[in-house]
N, C-alpha and C positions, 0 to 999 in steps of 0.2 A: 647242258647238252640239249639240243632241240628234240622235240618229240616227233617220232616218225610212226604214223599209223601202220598197222599191218596191211599187206596188199589185199586187193579185191578177192573175195571168196571164189568167184567163178573161174579164175585162172589157176587155182591151186588144187593139188591132189590132196587126198585125205592125209597122207604122210606129211606133206608140207604144212597142212593146217595143224596137225598134231605137234609138229616142231614149234610152230608159233605159240600154241597153247602152253607147251612145256617151258618155253623161254620166258613166259610172264612170271616175274618175281613178285610174290605177294607177301605182305608182312605175316609173321607167324602168330596170328591172332589167337589161335587155338591154345597156344602155350602161355598166354598171358593171363594173369589172375589179379587184375587191379583191385585195390581195396576201396577206392572211392568211386561212387556212382552218382549220376545226376541226369539232368535233361540237357540235350544239346541245343535246344531251341531251333532244331532243324526239321524240315519236312521235305519229303519227296512226293511230288504231285503225280497223279495217275498218268500224265503225259511224259514222265521221266525227268521233269525239271526239278532242280534242287533249290531249296530256300533256307535262309538263315534269318531269324527274327523278322520274317515277312518279306525280306528282299531276296530276289533271285541271285543265286551264285552263277555268274556268267563265265567265270574262268574254268574252262574245261579241264585244265590240269588239276585244279582243286577238286573238282567233282571226281576225277579219276583217282586222286589220292584218297579222298574220303571213301570211295567205293571199295577200295582195297581193305578198309578197316571195318566193313559192314558185316554183321552177322544177324541171325534170327534165332531166338530160343524156341523151346518146345511149346511155349504159350502163344507164339506168334509175334512177340515183341521184337522189333528191330533195334540193334545197338551199334554204336560206333565204339570200337574198343581200341585203346592204346595201352601201353605197359602201365600207365599211371591212373587211368580212369575209364569207366564204362558209362557211356551216355546214351539215353534213349533217343530214338529218332522216329518221327511219325512218318508212316508210309501209307499213302492213300490206296494203292493197289499192289503193285510190285515195284521193287526198287530199281529194276532195270527194264529196258525196252529192247526186244530183239528187232533189229532193223534190216536184216538180210538173212537169207538161207541159201545154201547150195548143197546139192547132192553130189557126192564124190566117193567113188570106191566103196560103196555100201554104207556110207555114213552121211548124216545130215549135220552140216556145220552152220553155226549161226554167228553173226556179228551182233554184239549188243551196243547200246548207245555210249558206252565208255570205250569203244573200239576193241574190246576183248573178243576173242573167238572162243566158242564153246561147241563141243561136239556132243550131240545127243547120244545117249546110251545108258548103260546100267548106272553110272555115277551121275549122269545128267539127264534124267528122264523128262519126257514131255507129259504134260497133264492138261486134260480138257476140263475147263470150268465154265462158268456161266450157265446159260440155259440153251435149249435147242434153238430158240429164236435169236438169241444173242450169245453165241459161243465165245469163249476166250481161251486161248491156248497159252500155256505157261511152260517155260523151260527152266529146270533147276540149274542155277549157275554155280553156287558154292555156299557153304555154311548156312543152309536153310533158305537162302535168298533166291528168288526167281526173277525171270524176265518174262514180261508179257509180250507176245508177238504183236507188232503193229499191224495195221490193216494190210499193207502191201506184202509183208512177210507171211501173214496168214494166207493171203491169196496165192503166194508162191508155194507154200506148203500144201494147200488144197490142190493145186495143179499136180504136185508130186504124188499126192494120194490118189487122185483120179487117174493118173497115168498107170498106177499100180493095179487099179481095179475100182469097184464101186462100193467098197465097204468102209471108206473114209479112215483107212489106217495107213501109217507109214512105218518104216523100219529103219533102224540105225544101229550099227555095231551089234547086230543080232537081236536087238530088242524090238518088240512091236508096240506101237502106240496108237491109240484111237484118238481121232480128232473130234469125236462126238461126246458132248457132256452127258454124264449119267443122270 
């Protein structure tokens, strides 16, 4: 069956975006307890590209499949988890890149580089990192894994914040988020 990406964010209501989010079927990684562990020999670069044994993974379907198996533990280690094994994966910054944002019906919806849609809120908070000179904004995606906003998405979010006022905050689903690193 051919892959069909979700529609553009700008044309969707928050309810339609929520339907798209709910329709995404992810493997039940949380319920798996594999006995074997090891190294995947994989790396996710800061720009969101995935590599295996030094070569770039160029098939987007494979990246999407691996992304559904990704988790991060409390120590910050990222893992690819299957029912049979749990493999470390090196992540230079964040495993995902947020490539678009749209404000709709009191929510901020983001598209990430795997074509998934994520709505910022209590379960998917925004976090300001970096420094005041070079801020970085991150969105919690799932299982401890975050998406870093790319430059254009950061600019879109800054416009939303400035339209709201001059305190560099945004709100989504009743939660308030600062865009200024502490």
